[in-house]
PLY file of the C-alpha trace (Angstrom):
ply
format ascii 1.0
element vertex 396
property float x
property float y
property float z
element edge 395
property int vertex1
property int vertex2
end_header
-98.50 -33.03 3.41
-102.66 -32.09 3.30
-104.35 -29.07 4.06
-103.05 -25.64 4.87
-101.42 -22.88 2.59
-99.25 -24.16 0.05
-95.36 -23.94 1.25
-92.21 -23.08 -0.56
-91.30 -26.56 -2.49
-94.98 -27.88 -3.04
-95.33 -26.43 -6.37
-98.23 -27.60 -8.68
-97.59 -29.22 -11.88
-97.17 -27.44 -15.09
-100.64 -28.38 -16.70
-102.59 -26.55 -13.67
-100.60 -23.50 -13.62
-100.44 -22.41 -17.23
-104.27 -21.45 -17.67
-104.65 -20.06 -14.30
-101.88 -17.52 -14.96
-103.69 -16.68 -18.59
-106.91 -15.97 -17.05
-105.38 -13.51 -14.64
-103.61 -11.48 -17.32
-106.87 -11.21 -19.29
-108.82 -10.05 -16.23
-106.30 -7.43 -15.40
-106.39 -6.32 -18.99
-110.07 -5.78 -19.30
-110.10 -3.96 -15.84
-107.47 -1.70 -16.96
-108.94 -0.85 -20.31
-112.52 -0.04 -18.64
-111.22 2.18 -16.12
-109.02 4.25 -18.85
-112.37 4.66 -20.99
-114.15 6.03 -18.00
-111.37 8.50 -17.18
-111.46 9.69 -20.62
-115.36 10.32 -20.36
-115.08 12.28 -17.01
-112.22 14.33 -18.46
-114.02 15.42 -21.50
-117.35 16.27 -19.54
-114.90 18.24 -17.14
-113.31 19.89 -19.83
-116.61 21.00 -21.43
-117.97 22.27 -18.22
-115.04 24.36 -17.38
-115.12 25.93 -20.92
-118.69 26.89 -20.45
-118.16 28.38 -16.68
-115.26 30.22 -18.18
-117.29 31.95 -20.85
-119.85 33.05 -18.23
-117.86 34.05 -15.78
-115.12 36.57 -15.42
-111.44 35.35 -15.87
-110.86 35.27 -12.08
-113.44 33.36 -11.08
-113.13 31.18 -14.01
-109.95 30.16 -12.83
-111.42 29.35 -9.46
-113.99 27.47 -10.81
-111.52 25.31 -13.29
-109.32 24.66 -10.19
-112.15 23.14 -8.22
-113.45 20.91 -11.15
-110.00 19.72 -11.62
-110.03 18.75 -7.91
-113.29 17.03 -7.84
-112.71 15.05 -11.02
-109.45 13.13 -9.46
-111.98 11.49 -7.08
-113.66 9.99 -10.13
-110.60 8.00 -11.21
-111.18 4.17 -10.58
-109.17 2.63 -7.82
-107.87 -0.72 -8.74
-108.29 -3.60 -6.16
-104.71 -5.16 -5.29
-104.32 -8.47 -5.94
-104.13 -10.95 -3.11
-100.44 -12.31 -2.24
-100.53 -15.95 -2.25
-97.21 -17.63 -1.29
-96.13 -20.41 -3.35
-92.75 -22.07 -5.03
-92.08 -21.78 -8.53
-89.95 -24.12 -9.98
-88.68 -23.03 -13.48
-88.46 -25.51 -16.51
-85.40 -26.94 -17.97
-85.85 -24.64 -21.05
-86.21 -21.33 -18.98
-83.22 -22.43 -16.69
-80.17 -20.78 -18.36
-76.67 -21.88 -17.73
-75.66 -21.74 -14.25
-73.68 -18.69 -13.11
-71.20 -19.49 -10.32
-72.48 -18.03 -7.17
-70.21 -15.33 -5.57
-69.04 -16.19 -2.39
-70.66 -14.18 0.67
-68.45 -11.68 2.20
-66.62 -12.53 5.40
-68.69 -11.19 8.20
-66.26 -9.25 10.20
-67.04 -9.43 14.26
-67.84 -6.08 15.73
-65.49 -4.75 17.85
-66.63 -4.81 21.21
-67.70 -1.41 22.53
-65.73 -1.62 25.66
-62.51 -1.87 23.94
-60.56 1.40 24.47
-58.87 2.76 21.13
-55.20 3.27 21.30
-54.27 6.78 21.68
-52.48 7.82 18.16
-48.87 8.00 18.23
-47.50 11.36 18.79
-45.57 12.94 16.07
-41.81 13.02 15.96
-40.30 16.31 16.85
-38.39 18.16 14.26
-34.89 18.08 15.50
-33.56 21.42 15.20
-29.66 21.12 14.17
-27.90 24.56 15.15
-24.54 25.14 13.63
-21.70 24.38 15.73
-19.26 27.45 16.45
-16.12 27.14 14.24
-13.50 25.73 16.13
-10.29 28.04 16.84
-7.41 27.11 14.35
-4.55 25.80 16.54
-1.15 26.30 14.86
1.20 23.20 15.42
4.27 24.18 16.97
7.18 24.16 14.66
8.95 20.78 14.27
12.67 21.49 15.79
15.06 21.47 13.15
16.73 17.84 12.60
20.24 17.57 14.48
23.43 17.77 12.23
24.56 14.91 10.85
27.88 13.60 13.14
31.16 14.98 11.76
32.88 12.78 9.36
35.98 11.19 10.89
36.98 8.37 8.55
36.63 7.51 4.96
36.37 3.93 3.59
36.84 2.07 0.25
36.10 -1.73 -0.38
38.08 -4.02 -2.17
38.00 -7.76 -2.63
40.83 -10.46 -2.08
41.23 -11.14 -5.42
42.21 -7.48 -6.03
44.80 -7.47 -3.35
47.02 -9.97 -1.89
49.12 -9.75 1.37
52.80 -9.80 1.27
53.76 -11.52 4.38
54.71 -15.36 3.90
53.56 -15.25 -0.16
55.36 -17.71 -2.20
58.03 -16.52 -4.95
58.22 -18.28 -8.05
60.70 -18.17 -11.04
59.08 -17.73 -14.52
59.13 -21.69 -15.09
56.69 -21.92 -12.07
59.22 -23.28 -9.62
58.79 -21.89 -6.03
62.34 -20.76 -4.57
61.31 -18.94 -1.40
58.88 -16.76 0.56
58.49 -12.88 0.83
59.20 -11.77 4.26
59.73 -7.99 4.26
59.31 -4.73 2.52
61.72 -1.85 2.27
60.39 1.82 1.61
62.25 5.12 1.03
61.49 8.35 2.83
58.56 8.94 0.23
57.07 5.68 1.37
57.66 4.06 -2.02
58.61 0.37 -2.05
62.15 -0.38 -3.01
63.62 -3.65 -1.90
61.85 -6.91 -1.14
63.13 -9.23 1.20
63.00 -13.11 0.13
63.69 -16.20 2.22
65.41 -18.58 -0.39
64.47 -22.13 0.92
67.41 -24.56 1.02
67.16 -28.47 0.81
64.77 -29.68 3.77
65.29 -26.29 5.37
68.73 -26.37 5.50
70.59 -23.38 4.00
67.79 -20.98 4.06
68.75 -17.30 3.71
67.41 -13.81 3.38
68.02 -11.81 0.55
67.02 -8.46 -0.89
65.71 -8.13 -4.57
64.70 -4.77 -6.33
60.83 -4.21 -5.96
60.86 -3.90 -9.97
62.15 -7.41 -10.43
58.94 -8.93 -9.56
55.31 -9.26 -10.92
52.29 -9.84 -8.55
49.02 -11.86 -9.41
46.57 -11.49 -6.23
43.88 -13.89 -7.88
46.51 -16.65 -9.35
45.90 -20.26 -8.04
49.55 -20.85 -7.93
52.38 -18.36 -6.21
51.36 -14.55 -6.18
54.87 -13.21 -6.66
56.85 -14.26 -9.75
60.32 -13.25 -10.19
60.99 -11.88 -13.66
63.87 -11.06 -15.91
64.35 -7.74 -17.20
63.07 -7.15 -21.03
65.75 -7.16 -23.67
65.89 -3.84 -25.63
66.97 -3.80 -29.12
70.40 -1.97 -29.82
71.10 -2.42 -26.13
72.60 -5.16 -24.27
70.28 -6.70 -22.03
70.10 -5.79 -18.22
71.77 -8.20 -15.87
69.65 -10.28 -13.95
69.24 -8.75 -10.48
71.58 -10.35 -7.99
70.42 -10.93 -4.31
71.82 -8.69 -1.68
72.64 -9.68 1.65
70.01 -8.31 4.31
73.03 -6.69 6.01
73.88 -4.41 3.04
70.56 -2.70 2.56
71.00 0.94 2.15
70.72 3.26 5.24
68.00 5.34 2.95
65.34 2.67 3.50
63.36 1.40 6.36
61.77 -2.12 6.98
57.97 -2.26 7.55
57.32 -5.66 8.96
56.90 -5.33 12.56
57.70 -1.95 12.73
55.38 0.84 14.98
53.32 3.28 13.50
52.66 6.24 15.61
50.24 9.42 15.50
51.36 12.96 15.21
51.53 13.37 18.90
53.81 10.45 19.13
51.19 7.91 20.39
51.55 4.60 19.50
48.93 3.40 16.84
49.95 -0.39 16.21
52.30 -2.82 14.56
52.62 -3.64 10.88
51.79 -7.30 10.42
51.21 -7.15 6.59
50.82 -5.36 3.26
48.23 -5.72 0.65
49.44 -5.25 -2.70
47.62 -5.17 -6.10
48.24 -6.47 -9.57
50.07 -3.31 -10.65
52.65 -3.72 -7.81
51.24 -1.05 -5.90
50.81 -1.35 -2.09
47.27 -0.16 -1.12
47.24 -1.08 2.74
49.04 -1.48 5.60
47.43 -3.96 8.08
47.98 -2.54 11.60
47.89 -4.68 14.83
45.97 -2.69 17.34
46.03 -5.00 20.06
48.55 -2.71 22.19
47.64 0.69 21.02
44.10 0.63 22.90
43.14 -1.03 25.87
41.14 -4.42 25.21
41.07 -3.51 21.49
42.57 -6.75 19.80
42.00 -6.45 16.23
43.38 -5.52 12.83
42.94 -2.76 10.74
43.57 -2.06 6.80
44.79 1.51 6.92
45.26 3.32 3.67
48.85 3.21 2.05
48.71 6.82 1.19
48.17 8.08 4.73
51.76 6.61 5.56
54.41 9.12 6.26
58.25 8.05 6.57
60.16 10.74 8.94
63.54 10.72 10.09
63.97 11.98 13.71
67.49 11.84 15.50
68.85 9.81 12.39
66.04 7.11 12.95
63.46 6.37 10.77
59.76 6.63 12.03
56.49 5.69 10.38
53.36 7.92 11.21
49.96 8.14 10.23
47.12 10.89 10.94
44.73 8.73 12.92
43.55 9.48 16.29
41.82 7.27 19.07
38.19 7.89 18.01
39.07 7.34 14.41
40.76 4.13 15.15
37.79 3.07 17.15
35.40 3.79 14.31
37.76 1.69 11.81
36.17 -1.64 10.68
38.07 -4.62 11.34
39.99 -6.37 8.71
39.41 -10.17 8.41
40.61 -12.49 5.81
37.11 -13.92 5.12
35.48 -10.31 4.42
35.55 -7.92 1.90
38.41 -5.53 2.70
37.51 -2.13 3.94
40.47 0.24 3.48
39.99 3.31 6.10
41.52 6.88 5.69
41.34 9.65 8.58
39.38 12.84 7.77
40.59 16.04 8.80
38.04 18.32 9.92
37.37 21.27 7.65
37.98 24.84 8.99
35.03 26.47 10.60
34.65 29.08 7.72
34.30 26.41 5.14
32.36 24.13 7.29
28.77 25.53 5.84
29.86 25.61 2.40
31.18 22.03 2.68
27.39 20.63 4.36
25.72 22.52 1.61
27.59 20.84 -1.23
27.56 17.46 0.40
23.68 17.67 1.13
23.20 18.68 -2.83
25.35 15.65 -4.27
24.36 13.16 -1.76
26.53 10.66 0.03
28.44 8.35 -1.77
29.19 5.80 0.64
28.91 5.06 4.67
31.74 5.01 7.04
32.00 2.20 9.73
31.00 4.85 12.44
28.01 6.01 10.67
29.35 9.02 9.07
28.88 9.69 5.18
32.08 9.08 3.35
33.03 9.32 -0.35
34.14 5.98 -1.56
37.01 5.46 -3.39
37.36 3.73 -6.79
37.85 -0.25 -6.14
40.18 -0.35 -9.18
43.11 -0.20 -6.72
44.51 3.52 -7.74
46.09 5.13 -4.78
44.45 8.44 -3.97
46.86 11.53 -3.99
48.50 12.68 -0.93
0 1
1 2
2 3
3 4
4 5
5 6
6 7
7 8
8 9
9 10
10 11
11 12
12 13
13 14
14 15
15 16
16 17
17 18
18 19
19 20
20 21
21 22
22 23
23 24
24 25
25 26
26 27
27 28
28 29
29 30
30 31
31 32
32 33
33 34
34 35
35 36
36 37
37 38
38 39
39 40
40 41
41 42
42 43
43 44
44 45
45 46
46 47
47 48
48 49
49 50
50 51
51 52
52 53
53 54
54 55
55 56
56 57
57 58
58 59
59 60
60 61
61 62
62 63
63 64
64 65
65 66
66 67
67 68
68 69
69 70
70 71
71 72
72 73
73 74
74 75
75 76
76 77
77 78
78 79
79 80
80 81
81 82
82 83
83 84
84 85
85 86
86 87
87 88
88 89
89 90
90 91
91 92
92 93
93 94
94 95
95 96
96 97
97 98
98 99
99 100
100 101
101 102
102 103
103 104
104 105
105 106
106 107
107 108
108 109
109 110
110 111
111 112
112 113
113 114
114 115
115 116
116 117
117 118
118 119
119 120
120 121
121 122
122 123
123 124
124 125
125 126
126 127
127 128
128 129
129 130
130 131
131 132
132 133
133 134
134 135
135 136
136 137
137 138
138 139
139 140
140 141
141 142
142 143
143 144
144 145
145 146
146 147
147 148
148 149
149 150
150 151
151 152
152 153
153 154
154 155
155 156
156 157
157 158
158 159
159 160
160 161
161 162
162 163
163 164
164 165
165 166
166 167
167 168
168 169
169 170
170 171
171 172
172 173
173 174
174 175
175 176
176 177
177 178
178 179
179 180
180 181
181 182
182 183
183 184
184 185
185 186
186 187
187 188
188 189
189 190
190 191
191 192
192 193
193 194
194 195
195 196
196 197
197 198
198 199
199 200
200 201
201 202
202 203
203 204
204 205
205 206
206 207
207 208
208 209
209 210
210 211
211 212
212 213
213 214
214 215
215 216
216 217
217 218
218 219
219 220
220 221
221 222
222 223
223 224
224 225
225 226
226 227
227 228
228 229
229 230
230 231
231 232
232 233
233 234
234 235
235 236
236 237
237 238
238 239
239 240
240 241
241 242
242 243
243 244
244 245
245 246
246 247
247 248
248 249
249 250
250 251
251 252
252 253
253 254
254 255
255 256
256 257
257 258
258 259
259 260
260 261
261 262
262 263
263 264
264 265
265 266
266 267
267 268
268 269
269 270
270 271
271 272
272 273
273 274
274 275
275 276
276 277
277 278
278 279
279 280
280 281
281 282
282 283
283 284
284 285
285 286
286 287
287 288
288 289
289 290
290 291
291 292
292 293
293 294
294 295
295 296
296 297
297 298
298 299
299 300
300 301
301 302
302 303
303 304
304 305
305 306
306 307
307 308
308 309
309 310
310 311
311 312
312 313
313 314
314 315
315 316
316 317
317 318
318 319
319 320
320 321
321 322
322 323
323 324
324 325
325 326
326 327
327 328
328 329
329 330
330 331
331 332
332 333
333 334
334 335
335 336
336 337
337 338
338 339
339 340
340 341
341 342
342 343
343 344
344 345
345 346
346 347
347 348
348 349
349 350
350 351
351 352
352 353
353 354
354 355
355 356
356 357
357 358
358 359
359 360
360 361
361 362
362 363
363 364
364 365
365 366
366 367
367 368
368 369
369 370
370 371
371 372
372 373
373 374
374 375
375 376
376 377
377 378
378 379
379 380
380 381
381 382
382 383
383 384
384 385
385 386
386 387
387 388
388 389
389 390
390 391
391 392
392 393
393 394
394 395
């Protein structure tokens, strides 16, 4: 490009630029030195004039003159003509150029917010919630709980035994010591104190021909309820040294039974008031030859009640009225209804009636029962003491 002022980027060569720069520097130095020398000369002349004037005038006038000279001396200072500004570009040499520094990125220009935009109103400060204490709630006293109803009165007691501890007497086989079966038990005789005295045995003949019923003393038999063979065995009396052996008990005809004993099987058992309880259908005997229970058939004693009950042997009473033997037990209708049913395939539950305690001792008995705790439960839900299952008869 020709003519005009030089532009940025049209730099002269290095050979023309260096002498020009040196000449400018020398001329500027000489001008500055000349001006400084002139300044010193004017100051020295001014100082001498001031001294002379001060010596000639009074102190106050000398100060005024000195100030005037000082102000007038300021105009004697030469004024440097400013150098003209010439626009040109300068490209440094590689030697002058140092290691390139990374350029900082320009800050992002934020767009100004429009003046018409309405600033949102500041959010209101949340109001402080004032929590007022609640008034104390009145104490509500719960109503007293009603007392528990007293337990139902105890009307029966039960004790449980297994079938391997007891065996039914009716139709049980009777054998000799050698194991040969000679007949079957069909009935039992007791005396006035309800103790067994005679056992009626039906001796078997040949093919049912020649069967006869005879009585043997109760002590002539041994009972084994859990035996796999005949549960009743005819035994001979043991021999005693120095004494002749007791004769073997001989069977007695049934018609010759003494009048002091009474038959049990198919006999009727009544209550104290004479009401009928049931019919004896069997007797349960333990291994010590002690009867433990009477099996009563209640079919005709209560309407619609067709079942068997095992009544405790110790509650049996043998009474003589009008020269006739009667069997009596202390059960009432409610106790018979509460009694559990006897079944051959279930454990044997032997029941006894419970006589209510007098009113004076009822409170003491209830306190003793609560402290000791129940030992068993009757079939009706009443608490009853369990008798031991060893087969011992309770005292009457």
